[in-house]
C-alpha positions, 0 to 999 in steps of 0.5 A: 499499500502506497502513501496516497493509498493510506486511510484517512484515519491512519493518515489523521493519527500520523498527524496527530502522533507528530503535533504531540511530538512537537508539542512535547519537544517543545516543551523539554526545550522550554524547560531546559532554557527556563532552567538553565536561566534559572541557574544562571541568575541564582549563581550571579546573585540576581532575583529570580522575580522576572522569571516567576511569570514565564515559569507559572506560563511554562507550568501551566502550558506544560500541564496541559500538553501532558493531559492532551498526550494523555487524552489522545493517546488513550483515544488513539490506543482505545480505538487501535485496541477496540479494532484488535478486539473486533477481531479476536471476537469474530476469529473466535466465532469461527468453527469449520462448521460455517466459514462464511464468516470473515473479519471487519476490514476497518480499524486503520492499516495495519489492522486491515492489513491483517485482516485481509490477509486472515481473509484471504487465508479464510478463504482458501481454508473454506474451499479446503474444507469443501472440497473435503466434504464434497470428497465425503460425500462422494465416498458415502456414496460410492461405498453403498452399492458394493456394502449393500451387494455384499450384505445382500448375497450374505444374507440370502446364501444357503449355508448348507449349499456349497456352491452357493457359498463358494459364489457369494464368497467369490463376489465378497472378494471381488466387491473387497477387491473394488474397494480396495481399488477406490481407498487407493484411489482416493489416497491418491487424489487427496495426496494430488490435491493437498501435497507440496510439489517438487519444483525440479528440472525434467527433462522432457525428452527422458520423460517422454522416453520413460512414458514409452517405456511404460504404455509398451507393456499394456496389453492389448493395443499398439502404442506409439510415440508420435512426438517428443518435446526436447528441452527442459521445464520445472516442475514434479517429474513423477507426478506429471508422469503418473498423470500421463500414465493415468490418461493412457490407462483410461484411454486403453480401457475405453478403446476398442482391443487391437487399436493404435493409441499415440502418445507424444509432447511438445514444448513451445514458448509458453507451456509444454503439452503431454498427451494421449490420443486414442481412436476409440468413441471420443467423448461428446462435447456436452460431457467434456466438462463432467469427466474431470469430476470424482466419480462421473465418468458422464454416462461412459461404460462402467464395465470397463472397471475402475473407482471413476477417479483417475480423470479427477487424478489428472485433472488435480495434478495438473492443477497443481502444476498452474496447469490443465487437462483438456479433452478435444476430438481425435481426427478420424475419430476418438478422444485426445487428452492433453496436459498443459503445464507452463514452463515454470511450474508450482503448486497452489493448493492450501493445507490439507484439513483432516477428514476428521475434523469435517466429520466432527463439525458436521461435515455432512452439507 
C-alpha cells in the first residue's frame, strides 16, 4: 500500500502523533531553557522575580500539554484496541461448521492489512473444507453399492449349499477388491490435491522416453510415440508421469481391442503439452466438463472397471502445476487428452484439512 492509499484515519493518527511529539519536544526545550536561565541568575546572585511569571506560564502550559497527550493517546490506543478486540471476537466465532464469516476490514492500515490476509487464508481454508466435504459425500455414495451387494448376498446365502457359499465368497472378494482400489485411488487423489509439488528440472525427452517404455507393456493395443519434445521445464516429473500414465490407462480401457493409441509431447515458448490420443468412441462435447469430476464417468461404461477417480487425479496434478487438462476430438474419431503445463510451475493448493475434523464439525452438507 502506497502512502497516498493509506486510510484517512491512519493519516490523522500520524499527524496527531507528530504534533504531540512536537509539543512534548517544545515543552522539554522550554523547560531546559528556563532551568538554565534560573541557574545562571541564581549563580550571579540576581533576583529570580523576572522568571516567576514565565515559569508559571510554562508550568500551566506543561500541565495542559501532558493532559492533552494523555487524552489523545488514550483515544488512539482505545481505537486500536477496539479494532483488535473486534478481530479477536470475529476469529473466535468461526468454526469448521461455518467458515462463511470474515473479519472486519476497518481499524486502520495495520489492522485492515491483517484482516485482509486472514480473510484470504479463510477463503483458501473454506475451499479446502468444501472439497473435503464433497469428497466424503462422494465416497459415502460410492461405498453404498458394494456394501449393499455383499450384505444382500450374505443374507440370502444358503450355508448348506457349497456352490452358493463359493459364489457368495467370490462376489464378496470381488467387491472388497473394488473397495481396496477405491481407497487407493482416494489416497492418490488426496495426495494430488494437497501435496507440495517438487520444482525440479525435467528433461522432456527423457520423460517422454520413460512414458514410451511404460505404455509399451500395457496389453491389447498398438502404442505409438508420435512426437518427442526436447528441452527442460520445472515441475514434479513423477507426478506428471503419473498423470500421463493415467490418461494412457484410461484410453486403453475405453478403446477397442487392438486399436492404435498415440502418445506424444510438445513444447512452445509458453507451455509444455503431454497428450494421449485414442481412436475409440470419443467424448461428446456436452460431457467433457463432467469427466474430470470425482466418480463421474459421464455415461461411459462402468464395465471397464476403475473407481471413477482417474481423470480427477489427472486434473488435480495438472492444476497443482498451474496448468489444466482438456479433451478434444481425434481426427478420424476418438478422443485426445492433453495436459497443458507452463514451463515454470508450482502447486497452489492449500494445506489439507483432516477428514475427521470435517466429520466432527458436521461434514454432511
